[in-house]
C-alpha positions as CSV (number, residue, x, y, z in Angstrom):
1,M,93.3,78.9,75.7
2,D,89.8,81.0,75.2
3,E,88.3,78.4,78.0
4,I,90.9,79.2,80.1
5,I,90.4,83.5,79.8
6,V,87.0,82.3,80.4
7,V,87.0,80.5,82.9
8,Y,89.7,81.7,85.3
9,L,90.6,84.6,84.0
10,P,87.1,86.9,86.2
11,Y,88.2,84.7,89.8
12,I,91.7,87.3,89.2
13,L,89.5,90.1,87.4
14,S,87.5,90.0,91.3
15,V,90.3,89.4,93.4
16,V,92.4,92.4,92.1
17,T,89.6,94.8,91.7
18,I,88.9,93.7,95.1
19,W,92.6,94.4,96.8
20,T,92.5,97.9,94.3
21,M,89.2,98.8,96.1
22,W,90.7,98.1,99.5
23,M,94.4,100.4,98.5
24,A,91.9,103.1,97.8
25,G,89.9,102.8,100.6
26,N,93.5,103.3,102.4
27,K,94.3,106.2,100.3
28,S,97.3,104.5,98.4
29,P,97.6,106.1,95.5
30,V,99.6,102.8,94.1
31,A,95.6,101.8,94.0
32,W,95.0,103.5,90.3
33,I,98.3,102.1,88.7
34,V,96.9,98.3,89.8
35,G,93.1,98.9,88.6
36,L,95.1,101.0,85.2
37,L,96.6,97.2,84.5
38,N,94.0,95.0,85.7
39,Q,91.6,96.9,82.7
40,I,94.1,95.0,80.6
41,L,92.8,92.1,81.7
42,W,89.2,93.1,81.5
43,V,90.2,94.2,78.0
44,I,91.3,90.5,77.2
45,W,88.1,88.7,79.5
46,I,86.1,90.9,76.7
47,L,87.8,90.2,73.9
48,A,87.9,86.4,74.3
49,T,83.8,86.0,75.5
50,H,82.4,88.3,73.0
51,S,81.8,90.7,75.8
52,Y,82.2,93.7,73.5
53,G,79.4,95.7,76.1
54,L,81.6,96.5,78.0
55,L,83.9,98.1,76.6
56,P,82.4,101.9,77.2
57,M,83.1,101.0,80.7
58,T,86.6,100.0,81.0
59,G,87.2,102.8,78.8
60,A,84.9,105.4,81.2
61,I,87.2,103.3,83.9
62,C,90.9,103.6,82.5
63,F,90.0,107.3,82.2
64,V,88.7,107.7,85.4
65,Y,91.8,105.8,87.4
66,A,94.2,108.0,85.3
67,R,92.7,111.1,86.6
68,N,92.6,109.9,89.8
69,Y,96.0,109.6,90.1
70,L,97.3,112.5,88.7
71,R,95.0,114.4,91.2
72,W,96.7,112.6,93.9
73,S,100.9,112.1,93.2
74,N,99.8,115.6,92.7
75,A,98.6,116.4,95.9
76,E,100.1,119.6,97.7
77,G,102.5,118.2,100.0
78,T,101.0,114.7,100.6
79,A,101.7,110.9,100.0
80,G,98.0,109.8,99.8
81,A,94.7,111.7,99.1
82,P,93.5,115.6,98.5
83,T,92.3,116.6,100.1
84,S,88.6,118.1,99.4
85,K,88.9,120.9,97.1
């Protein structure tokens, strides 16, 4: 099972990360939820490959994705990204 995670999961991670950025560029608040869920896959890969140095990055990305989701979902009168303030 570890071999499957180590060899094939990076392809899934790449596709989901690119998809997340595409959705964010289209101002879709769902992008941040998909990004957060993708971090679960990143943690699985990090633990399987013993790449523990990537854990701080994953934590920071989770914080940013959660922050962005909350800001976008609380935007006054808009369904998408907030205007600059």
